[in-house]
C-alpha positions in Angstrom: 0.3 -0.1 0.2 1.2 3.7 -0.6 0.4 6.9 1.3 -1.6 9.4 -0.5 -1.7 13.1 1.2 -4.2 15.3 -0.4 -4.3 19.0 -0.2 -6.1 19.0 3.1 -3.8 17.2 5.1 -5.5 14.2 4.7 -4.0 10.7 4.2 -5.5 7.9 2.3 -3.8 4.6 1.9 -4.1 3.0 -1.8 -2.6 0.4 -3.7 0.6 0.7 -5.4 0.2 1.6 -9.0 -3.1 3.7 -8.5 -3.8 6.7 -10.7 -5.0 10.1 -9.6 -8.4 9.3 -11.5 -8.8 6.4 -9.0 -8.1 8.6 -6.0 -10.6 10.7 -7.3 -13.2 8.0 -8.1 -12.6 7.0 -4.3 -13.8 10.3 -3.3 -16.7 11.0 -5.6 -17.7 10.1 -9.5 -18.7 13.9 -9.9 -15.2 15.3 -9.2 -14.0 12.1 -11.2 -15.7 14.0 -14.2 -14.1 17.2 -13.7 -10.4 15.9 -12.9 -8.4 17.1 -15.7 -4.7 15.9 -14.6 -3.2 15.4 -11.1 -0.2 17.1 -9.2 1.9 14.7 -7.8 4.8 15.6 -5.6 4.5 19.1 -7.4 4.8 18.0 -11.0 1.8 17.6 -13.0 1.0 14.3 -14.4 -1.8 12.5 -16.3 -4.7 11.3 -14.2 -4.1 7.8 -15.6 -0.6 7.3 -14.6 0.4 4.9 -12.3 1.4 6.6 -8.8 4.0 3.7 -7.1 5.3 5.3 -3.8 3.8 8.1 -1.2 2.9 11.0 -2.7 1.4 14.3 -2.0 -1.4 14.4 -4.8 -3.7 17.4 -5.9 -6.3 16.9 -8.4 -6.7 19.4 -11.2 -10.0 20.4 -12.8 -10.9 23.4 -14.9 -10.7 25.6 -12.0 -6.9 25.2 -11.7 -4.5 26.8 -13.9 -2.9 24.0 -14.4 -5.7 22.1 -15.1 -6.3 24.7 -17.8 -2.8 24.4 -19.1 -3.1 20.7 -19.7 -6.6 21.0 -21.0 -5.4 23.7 -23.8 -1.8 21.6 -24.5 -4.3 18.3 -25.2 -6.7 20.9 -27.2 -3.5 21.9 -29.2 -2.7 18.1 -29.9 -6.7 17.9 -31.2 -5.8 20.7 -33.3 -2.6 18.7 -35.1 -4.8 15.5 -35.4 -7.5 17.8 -37.3 -5.3 19.3 -39.3 -3.3 16.3 -40.2 -6.5 14.7 -41.5 -7.5 17.4 -43.3 -4.0 18.3 -44.9 -2.1 14.9 -45.1 2.0 15.1 -45.2 2.1 18.7 -42.8 4.7 19.2 -40.6 4.8 20.4 -37.2 6.7 22.5 -34.8 5.4 23.1 -31.3 2.0 23.3 -29.7 2.1 24.6 -26.4 -0.7 25.6 -24.0 -0.3 29.6 -23.2 -2.0 32.1 -20.8 -5.2 32.5 -23.3 -5.4 29.2 -25.1 -3.0 27.1 -27.0 -1.4 27.3 -30.7 0.2 24.9 -33.3 3.2 25.7 -35.4 2.8 24.3 -38.8 4.4 23.9 -42.1 2.0 23.4 -44.6 4.1 23.3 -47.4 2.8 25.0 -50.7 -0.8 25.2 -49.6 -2.3 28.3 -49.2 -4.1 29.1 -45.5 -5.9 31.1 -43.9 -8.5 32.1 -41.4 -11.2 31.4 -43.7 -10.1 27.7 -43.2 -11.1 27.9 -39.4 -14.7 27.0 -39.7 -13.5 23.3 -41.3 -11.2 22.8 -38.9 -13.0 23.7 -35.6 -15.8 21.1 -37.4 -13.1 18.4 -37.6 -11.6 19.1 -34.2 -15.4 18.6 -32.9 -15.8 15.4 -34.3 -12.6 13.7 -33.2 -13.3 15.0 -30.1 -16.7 13.3 -30.0 -15.0 10.0 -30.6 -13.6 10.5 -26.8 -9.7 9.6 -27.8 -7.8 8.6 -24.6 -4.3 10.2 -24.8 -1.9 7.3 -24.5 1.6 7.9 -22.9 4.6 5.6 -24.5 8.1 5.9 -23.3 10.5 5.4 -26.4 14.4 5.1 -26.9 16.1 8.0 -28.9 16.9 5.7 -31.9 12.9 5.1 -32.3 12.1 8.5 -31.8 14.0 9.5 -34.8 13.5 6.5 -36.7 9.4 7.4 -36.3 10.0 11.0 -37.3 12.4 10.0 -40.0 9.7 8.2 -41.9 7.2 10.6 -41.3 9.7 13.3 -42.9 9.0 15.5 -39.8 12.3 17.6 -39.3 11.1 20.1 -37.3 10.5 17.0 -34.6 13.8 15.7 -35.6 15.3 18.7 -34.6 14.0 18.5 -31.1 14.6 15.0 -30.1 18.3 15.3 -31.2 18.3 18.1 -28.1 16.6 15.4 -25.8 18.1 12.9 -23.5 17.8 9.1 -24.3 15.5 7.5 -21.7 13.5 10.7 -21.3 11.4 11.0 -24.4 8.0 10.2 -24.4 5.5 9.6 -27.2 1.4 10.8 -26.7 -1.1 9.4 -28.8 -4.6 10.2 -29.8 -6.6 8.5 -32.4 -4.5 8.5 -35.4 -2.1 11.1 -34.2 1.0 10.5 -32.4 3.0 13.7 -31.2 6.8 13.8 -29.6 5.4 15.4 -25.9 6.2 15.1 -22.2 2.9 15.6 -21.4 0.3 16.2 -19.0 -2.6 15.3 -21.3 -6.6 15.3 -20.2 -8.3 11.7 -19.8 -9.8 12.0 -23.4 -10.9 14.2 -26.2 -14.5 14.3 -25.4 -13.8 16.9 -22.2 -13.3 19.4 -24.8 -16.9 20.5 -25.2 -16.1 24.0 -27.2 -13.5 24.8 -29.3 -12.7 28.8 -31.2 -9.5 29.1 -33.5 -8.8 32.8 -33.2 -5.4 33.4 -35.1 -3.0 32.8 -37.4 0.4 34.3 -37.9 3.7 34.0 -38.7 6.6 32.3 -36.8 10.1 31.7 -37.3 11.0 28.2 -36.2 12.7 28.5 -33.1 12.3 32.2 -33.0 15.2 32.5 -35.1 15.0 34.7 -38.4 16.7 33.1 -40.3 15.0 29.8 -40.3 11.9 28.9 -41.9 8.4 30.9 -40.9 6.0 28.6 -40.0 2.3 29.3 -39.9 1.2 29.7 -35.9 -2.6 29.0 -35.4 -3.9 30.3 -32.2 -7.1 28.7 -30.6 -8.9 28.4 -27.2 -11.5 25.5 -26.0 -13.8 25.0 -23.0 -15.4 22.4 -21.4 -18.8 23.8 -21.6 -20.2 25.3 -24.8 -21.6 28.4 -22.2 -17.6 29.2 -21.6 -17.1 29.5 -25.0 -20.3 32.0 -25.3 -19.1 34.5 -22.6 -15.5 34.3 -23.9 -16.5 35.4 -27.4 -18.2 38.5 -25.4 -14.8 39.1 -23.5 -12.6 39.1 -26.8 -15.5 41.8 -28.2 -15.1 43.9 -25.0 -11.3 43.4 -25.4 -11.2 44.3 -28.8 -12.9 47.6 -28.6 -10.6 48.3 -25.4 -7.6 47.5 -27.3 -4.8 49.9 -27.1 -3.6 50.3 -30.5 -7.2 50.8 -31.9 -8.1 53.2 -28.9 -4.5 55.4 -29.3 -5.4 56.2 -33.1 -9.0 57.0 -32.2 -8.0 59.6 -29.1 -4.8 60.8 -30.9 -2.1 59.2 -28.6 0.5 57.7 -30.3 1.7 56.6 -34.1 4.1 54.2 -35.6 6.0 55.3 -39.1 7.7 53.1 -41.2 10.0 55.7 -42.1 10.9 56.2 -38.3 11.4 52.2 -38.0 9.1 49.5 -36.2 8.3 49.5 -32.7 9.6 52.9 -32.0 6.6 55.0 -31.2 5.7 58.6 -32.1 4.2 60.3 -29.1 1.5 62.6 -30.3 0.5 66.1 -28.2 -2.4 64.2 -26.4 -0.5 61.3 -25.8 2.6 63.4 -24.4 0.3 65.0 -21.8 -0.6 61.8 -20.4 2.8 60.5 -20.7 4.0 64.0 -19.1 1.3 63.9 -16.4 2.3 60.2 -15.2 5.7 61.3 -14.9 5.2 64.4 -13.1 2.6 62.3 -10.5 5.5 59.7 -10.2 8.5 62.4 -9.4 6.4 64.4 -6.9 6.0 61.1 -4.8 10.0 60.4 -5.8 11.2 64.0 -4.0 8.8 63.3 -1.1 10.3 59.6 -0.9 14.2 60.9 -0.9 15.0 60.1 -4.7 17.6 62.4 -6.5 17.3 63.2 -10.3 19.8 62.1 -12.6 19.7 62.0 -16.3 22.1 59.8 -18.2 23.1 59.7 -22.1 21.3 57.1 -24.8 24.5 55.4 -25.5 27.4 54.1 -23.7 30.8 52.5 -24.1 30.8 49.0 -24.9 33.2 48.5 -22.4 30.6 49.9 -19.9 28.0 46.9 -20.7 31.1 44.3 -21.1 31.7 45.3 -17.2 27.9 45.5 -16.1 27.3 42.0 -17.9 25.0 43.3 -20.1 26.7 42.9 -23.6 27.6 39.0 -22.0 23.5 38.5 -21.8 22.1 40.9 -24.6 25.2 42.0 -26.9 24.0 39.3 -29.8 20.2 39.9 -29.5 20.4 44.0 -29.2 21.4 46.8 -31.8 24.5 46.3 -33.3 27.6 48.5 -32.1 28.2 52.3 -33.3 31.5 52.6 -35.0 33.3 56.0 -34.2 35.8 57.2 -36.4 38.5 55.7 -33.7 39.6 52.6 -34.8 38.1 50.1 -32.8 35.9 52.5 -30.6 32.3 51.1 -30.3 29.4 52.4 -28.3 26.0 50.9 -27.8 22.4 52.3 -27.8 21.8 51.9 -23.9 19.4 48.6 -23.2 20.1 49.5 -19.2 20.2 52.5 -17.0 22.0 50.8 -14.0 25.2 50.6 -15.2 25.1 54.5 -15.7 23.5 54.7 -12.1 26.7 52.7 -11.2 29.5 55.6 -12.5 27.5 58.1 -10.8 27.3 56.8 -7.7 31.3 56.8 -8.2 31.5 60.3 -8.8 32.7 60.9 -5.2 33.5 59.0 -2.1 30.5 57.8 0.2 30.3 57.1 3.6 27.9 55.1 5.2 26.1 58.0 6.8 25.5 59.0 2.9 23.3 56.1 2.6 20.8 55.3 1.6 21.6 56.9 -2.0 18.5 57.1 -4.4 18.8 57.8 -7.9 15.9 58.5 -10.4 15.3 58.7 -14.4 13.0 58.5 -16.9 15.5 56.7 -19.0 15.0 56.1 -22.7 16.8 52.6 -23.5 16.8 50.8 -26.6 16.5 46.7 -27.5 16.1 45.1 -30.6 12.7 42.6 -30.6 12.2 40.7 -33.5 9.6 42.1 -35.7 7.1 39.3 -35.2 6.7 39.9 -31.3 6.4 43.6 -31.8 2.8 44.7 -30.5 1.5 48.3 -29.9 3.1 49.7 -27.2 3.4 46.5 -25.0 6.7 45.0 -26.7 8.6 47.9 -29.0 12.4 48.6 -29.5 12.9 51.9 -27.8 10.9 52.7 -24.2 11.2 54.7 -21.4 11.8 52.9 -17.7 10.7 54.9 -14.6 14.0 53.8 -13.3 15.3 54.5 -10.0 18.6 52.6 -8.2 18.7 52.7 -4.9 22.3 52.0 -3.0 22.1 51.1 0.6 23.8 49.2 3.7 23.0 45.5 4.4 21.4 46.6 7.4 18.9 48.8 5.4 18.1 46.7 2.4 14.6 45.4 3.9 13.3 48.4 5.0 14.3 50.2 1.8 12.4 47.6 -0.3 9.6 47.6 2.1 9.6 51.5 1.1 9.7 51.0 -2.5 6.9 48.2 -2.1 4.6 51.3 -0.4 5.7 53.2 -3.3 4.8 51.2 -6.0 1.1 50.2 -4.3 0.5 53.9 -4.2 0.8 54.4 -8.1 -1.3 51.3 -8.5 -4.3 52.8 -6.2 -3.8 55.9 -7.8 -4.8 54.5 -11.1 -7.7 52.2 -10.1 -5.3 48.7 -10.2 -6.9 46.8 -7.3 -6.1 43.3 -7.9 -2.6 42.4 -7.8 -0.3 39.6 -6.9 3.5 40.1 -6.0 5.5 37.4 -7.9 8.5 36.6 -6.5 11.2 35.4 -9.0 14.3 33.5 -7.5 16.9 31.1 -9.5 16.4 27.8 -11.2 17.5 25.4 -8.7 18.5 23.2 -11.5 20.2 25.5 -13.4 22.5 28.4 -11.5 24.9 28.7 -15.0 22.4 31.5 -15.8 23.1 33.7 -13.1 25.8 35.4 -12.0 27.3 36.2 -8.4 27.5 34.3 -5.5 25.4 31.7 -3.9 25.9 33.9 -0.8 24.8 36.8 -2.1 22.1 35.3 -3.8 20.6 33.8 -0.6 21.3 36.9 1.1 19.1 39.1 -1.8 16.1 36.3 -1.6 15.5 35.9 1.7 15.6 39.9 2.0 12.7 39.6 -0.7 10.5 37.0 1.1 10.8 38.7 4.5 10.0 42.0 3.2 6.7 41.1 1.1 5.7 38.6 4.0 6.2 41.8 6.5 4.2 44.1 4.1 1.2 41.5 3.9 1.3 41.1 0.0 -0.3 38.1 -1.8 2.6 36.5 -3.3 3.7 33.4 -5.4 7.0 32.2 -5.7 8.2 31.4 -9.3 11.9 29.5 -9.8 13.6 30.5 -12.7 12.5 33.4 -13.5 15.1 36.0 -11.4 17.4 38.4 -14.0 20.6 36.9 -14.6 22.2 39.3 -11.7 19.6 38.9 -8.6 16.0 38.0 -7.5 13.1 40.3 -8.1 9.2 41.0 -7.2 7.1 41.4 -10.2 3.4 42.9 -9.5 1.1 40.9 -11.7 -1.9 43.0 -12.1 -5.4 42.1 -13.3 -7.1 44.6 -15.5 -10.7 45.2 -15.8 -11.5 42.4 -18.3 -9.5 40.1 -15.7 -6.3 39.8 -17.9 -3.3 39.4 -15.9 -0.2 42.0 -16.9 3.4 42.2 -15.2 3.3 46.0 -14.5 6.1 47.3 -11.3 9.4 45.5 -11.0 11.7 45.5 -7.2 15.2 43.6 -7.3 18.0 43.4 -5.3 21.4 43.3 -6.5 24.7 42.2 -5.2 26.7 41.6 -8.0 26.9 44.9 -9.9 28.3 46.6 -7.1 30.9 44.1 -7.3 31.5 44.2 -10.9 31.9 48.3 -10.8 33.4 47.7 -7.4 31.1 50.3 -5.6 32.2 51.0 -2.0 31.5 53.2 1.0 33.1 53.8 4.4 31.3 52.1 6.9 31.5 53.1 10.5 34.6 51.1 11.5 36.6 53.1 8.5 36.6 50.3 6.0 35.8 50.2 2.7 32.4 48.1 2.2 30.3 47.6 -1.0 26.6 48.6 -0.9 23.4 46.8 -1.9 21.9 47.8 -4.9 18.1 47.7 -5.3 16.2 48.1 -9.0 13.1 49.6 -9.4 10.4 50.6 -11.6 7.0 51.2 -10.4 5.4 51.7 -14.0 8.2 49.4 -15.5 7.9 51.2 -18.9 5.9 54.2 -19.7 5.0 52.6 -22.9 3.3 49.3 -21.7 1.9 50.9 -18.6 0.2 53.4 -20.7 -1.1 50.4 -22.8 -2.3 48.4 -20.2 -3.8 51.5 -18.4 -5.9 52.2 -22.0 -7.1 48.9 -22.1 -7.8 49.0 -18.3 -9.8 52.0 -18.2 -11.0 51.6 -22.0 -9.3 55.3 -22.9 -11.8 56.7 -20.2 -8.6 58.1 -18.0 -9.4 59.4 -14.4 -9.8 63.2 -14.4 -6.1 64.2 -13.3 -4.6 62.0 -16.2 -7.2 62.9 -18.9 -5.2 65.0 -21.5 -8.3 67.1 -22.3 -10.4 67.5 -18.9 -13.1 69.3 -20.7 -14.0 70.6 -23.4 -16.2 73.9 -24.1 -19.2 73.5 -27.0 -20.6 76.7 -28.0 -24.0 76.3 -29.5 -23.2 78.6 -32.1 -20.5 81.3 -33.6 -22.2 83.9 -31.5 -20.6 82.4 -28.2 -17.2 81.9 -29.4 -15.9 84.7 -27.3 -17.9 83.6 -24.4 -16.4 80.2 -24.8 -12.7 81.9 -24.9 -13.4 84.2 -21.6 -14.7 80.7 -20.0 -11.4 78.7 -21.3 -8.8 81.2 -20.2 -10.4 81.5 -16.9 -10.4 77.5 -16.6 -7.0 77.1 -17.8 -5.9 79.4 -15.2 -7.2 77.0 -12.6 -4.7 73.9 -13.3 -7.2 72.2 -15.2 -6.9 71.9 -19.1 -9.5 71.8 -21.8 -10.3 73.1 -25.0 -13.3 74.5 -27.5 -14.9 73.0 -30.4 -14.8 75.5 -32.9 -16.4 73.7 -35.7 -19.6 74.8 -37.6 -21.8 72.0 -36.4 -24.6 71.2 -34.4 -24.3 71.3 -30.5 -25.6 67.2 -30.6 -22.9 66.6 -33.1 -20.4 68.2 -31.2 -21.7 66.1 -27.8 -21.8 63.0 -29.5 -17.5 63.7 -30.7 -16.8 64.7 -27.6 -18.1 61.5 -26.1 -16.3 59.3 -28.5 -13.3 61.3 -27.7 -14.1 60.1 -24.2 -13.6 63.5 -22.8 -14.7 63.7 -19.1 -16.9 67.1 -18.8 -18.6 69.0 -22.0 -19.4 72.4 -21.3 -22.4 73.9 -23.2 -22.6 77.6 -24.0 -25.7 78.8 -25.7 -28.0 82.3 -25.1 -29.4 81.3 -21.6 -26.0 80.4 -20.4 -24.1 83.9 -21.6 -27.3 85.5 -20.3 -26.8 84.0 -16.7 -23.2 83.7 -16.8 -23.6 79.9 -16.1 -22.6 76.5 -18.2 -24.7 73.6 -18.8 -22.8 70.9 -17.9 -22.4 67.4 -19.1 -20.4 64.3 -17.9 -19.1 61.5 -20.0 -21.7 58.6 -20.5 -24.5 60.9 -20.9 -24.8 62.3 -17.6 -26.5 66.0 -17.3 -25.6 68.1 -14.3 -27.3 71.0 -15.2 -26.4 74.5 -15.3 -23.5 76.0 -12.4 -21.4 78.7 -12.6 -17.7 78.6 -13.9 -16.6 78.6 -10.2 -18.9 76.0 -9.0 -17.4 73.6 -11.8 -13.8 74.6 -11.2 -14.8 73.4 -8.0 -15.9 70.5 -8.7 -13.0 69.2 -11.1 -10.4 70.3 -8.5 -12.5 68.2 -5.8 -12.4 65.0 -8.0 -8.9 65.5 -9.1 -8.0 65.6 -5.4 -9.6 62.5 -4.6 
């Protein structure tokens, strides 16, 4: 017999070789019908896989993220099976689950393929799903795996197999389709009740632009048809909120092929929005003891060799800038931190001077592959709200907690209420990805976990997600549609101070290394603004809106009154404009609604005579007539709140 420990701590005995599905059946047939997989000693398994020794077991359903991932990965295999049935001889790359469903990379050869083909594939997937095909796991030798895909003529699978270790290779088969896969999978295809293919795009094999571009087919699936209906409603709402669409409609930003892909142009309204965000954080930083610094957009190659960024990013970044001096090379700045280290070194530091906090809205440049670029969320030039704190070891935890407070202040001001703090630590099985000593890493990881615990943050720990120079705390924020975004980040770094030989004189009159904390509550202005646009649907908080009000004179006769009103209001640190167009006031109101301007002030004969304005709030809310002074007070009160 073996002991199975369940999540509630209870222990049950079963015969050796029992499966997670049998464990579920022993608890409840209803539970068993909903089981998609199981977490066995922290590893996700097929529910049909035998458990041979004592284990902790968590049964996974659609309500668990790992259950969803298993469901969607199995759906990718179902997609591949349908494609192979409809397009014999096609070749397959990879087909993973992703956060919003799944995809499969496919080589169609000379065949044409587009979204027009989706319906036929969805119908075939549904047909196969109804056959309730089981997913059969089989261990195979490397030689047999190579032989199978050689006979099939699938060079992409062969490319994957050559990197795998013999004895650790598995195939999964459902119906007539066999795939190279480590699993796990759902019990059978019949669990998949609703399927929607969502997009088709190009994807270079293994992300290498020098290799063949495959067709990437995206999809999503559900265990209930009603959930697909809800999802489609969600997609429609997401399309309305797409920051690329709203950015164009609200005249916030643009892109130009002549300027270059991934290099946004900020239009006047977008620049105003961006400036307001920057000023908001700058005021908070001054109160928190930060000092502003400014650094160049380029740096000498040696700077990034010293920091380690050249080793990690050099090949994937923009290529060096050659100067007239032979052998002299500069790089577009990929990070601000090396520059800030050099600022720290400009004068001797004492233990009494620490902590030192340098803050900069610094623009950096990284070469992202063209297929990865996406609006403002993935660009090649972006501005980080970067700050680097240099402190004594005994100050680390307290400084880290203060940065957490500042980050939460930013989120609260912008309406991000649902978030989780992700503590990203080293990969325990692969230390070669990181620089620095084990001792320093342990110190940094402990400081982050203790600070997060003392602030009472809801946290999850992710191994292998740390930066190469230190562990970090990333804030995973849910927007109004429930989507997760990685926004603010805080990182402890014992390594760059070593690389740059940073020092301070301690109370013992000896030289010591400071500890460095990297911090960016926004992350980058571009990405943060993209998420903010989609979170609020372009309806920004009043204090942040580029145009807080618009004056709508009912005819040319009242334009002078409108101008006087605008001057009066603009002098009160609130900003707006006048719609001078020769249009009926109803049309002006509709257009102002589409532009999501928070307040509309209508000026006509009655208002001119009485010295009032008719106030209308975005969303067709009529606030009636009031004096300009009352309107000022209304806006200032809302902005202050």
